[in-house]
N, C-alpha and C positions, 0 to 999 in steps of 0.2 A: 423381265426374262421370265418370272413367274405369273405373268398373265398368259405369255402367250404358252409356257407349258401346259396353265389350266384349262385354255382352250382347245387347244390340240387334244386336252384329255376330253374332253366333252365330246370334240367330233369324233372321236372314237367311238365314244360309247352311241352318241346321238345322229352321228352325219346321215346315215341314211335316211333320217326323218325328214333332212331338208329336199328341197326341190331340184333338179339336175342343174339349174342355172346356178342356185347355191353353191352347191357343191364344186361346182367346176370352178368358181369365183374362189371359195375358200381355200382347194387344193391349191389354184394355183398363185395364189400369195401367201399361204402359210407351209406349205411342201415344197413350193417349186420355189420360192423367197422372191416372186416378182414382184416388182412395185405398181401401184395403182397405175399409174400409166401405162407401162407395157401392158399391163390385162386388158387396158383400155383399148389400146391400138391390136390386141389381137384379137378380141370378140368384136372390136368395132362398136364399141357405146365409149360414151363420156366415162371421164374418170370419176364424176361425181355419181355415176350411177354404178362402177363399182365400189365405190367408199358405203353408199347407201346399202347393196347389197350384203356386204361382207358386215354391217354394222347391225342389218335385219338380221342375218345370218347368225351372230355372236348371241343374240338377244333371244333367238329361238332357242338357240342351245341352252343358254342358262336358264331360259322358262321350264326348259325340259329335265333339267336338272334340278330345279326348285319344287316340282311335281313329284319327280320318281327318286331323287337322291341317288341313284346308282352310282355315281363317280363319289359320294361322300362312303357311302357303304365298301366300296372296293376299297379306296384310300384308309378305310379304318382296318378293313380284312385284312391288307397290307403291313400295317404296323403291328396288329396282333400276332401275324404269323413270325414277323420280323421278332417280336418279342418270345416267342416261342423257340426259335432258332437260338437266341443270345441264350436262354435256359438250358436247352439242349448242350450247349458248349460247355457250360457251367457243370451238367451234369458229367459232363465225361469227363472234366477233371479234376472231379470230386468221386471217383470210383468207388474209393475205399472209406467214402462216408455212407452208407446206406440211409439212416434218417433224413440227411440234408437231401438224399437223393430222391426219397418218398415226398418230401414238402415239394421239392422244383416238379416232379409229375405231378403232383395236385395241381399245382399252379398252372401250368401246360394244359391239365385237362380243363380246368374251368375257363383259361383264355378259348381252349376249342370249342365248349359247349358256347361262349359268349358269341362266337363268330356263326354258330349254328343256328342261333335263335335270334340272329338280329334279322 
């Protein structure tokens, strides 16, 4: 399941860089949940042709990620933002303790700077 999530996330970022044929087969397989045989029948090509196109598309998407690392940065930013939200929740719970609040605000500021500088 994690592999499928990763490959669809890569497609969200880099899918437009694939050929129309690659995009069509990718979407039929991953988005419409069609089997290789169903796609082959629908597009009037061999099952092996569908498989090869899917594998080539997945490899291409992975190569884009290795070069550009957009998904990696996006994921890191999401984690940092979630951390900031957690800190904000803690601050809200400790409104009567100004020193703790100042410390947590400083921590959130550092996280924000980290996101901006990546």
